[in-house]
C-alpha angles and dihedrals in degrees: 000000000000125000097202098257120139092011095301110150120224117234090244090067090067094040093051092042093050093045089049091049092052091047092053093043086056088053090053090050089050089050091055093044091053090052089061108083090202092064097056093090089071091062128088117256093257091051093049092051090054094048101040093049097041112129121218093261091056092047088051090051090050091050091048089050098052101033092041090052094046095050090043091057093048089051089046091054089046086054094243118150092214086081087084092062093047090050090052090052088049090052092050090049090049091053093048091049091048092051088063094041090053092045097056091085099236122149100234122204122228093262091050093049088051095044104034104031113019104034097059092045091050095047093047091050093046093051090055090051091046095050089052089047091053090048091053089049089052090237086127127032119263114245107249101148135120119236134354098299091061092061088093096044114126124197117199117215 
């Protein structure tokens, strides 16, 4: 087991990164399913109300949330510090999507509040904290570049 010294990566980095990638890939799959009108019958009434009345800005927020999170996880597993910025975009997208969901006027049950509202916000926020933690542990390179092309620059210690 590694303790993170000298650039060694703890096994939990790979476990958390893989779990987060699967979580976000499921979000991408959900995004594509929600874009198919024929699939809406499989959703609960409250979920259908959110999806059917979703304006373009909320759909864009949902897309930024799931695609930003997915690409952020890929960059995290590739040990790129730009993952932090994609996780921040994902959190902003999640907030935008949740603003619409809460504004629909549905009486959410406790499980729906946990699953639809809180869980995506918590996961997005934790991924930001975790990517910063991995950068501090030197498991991923610190961002020190100039300009957009340097976002994927990786410096080995």
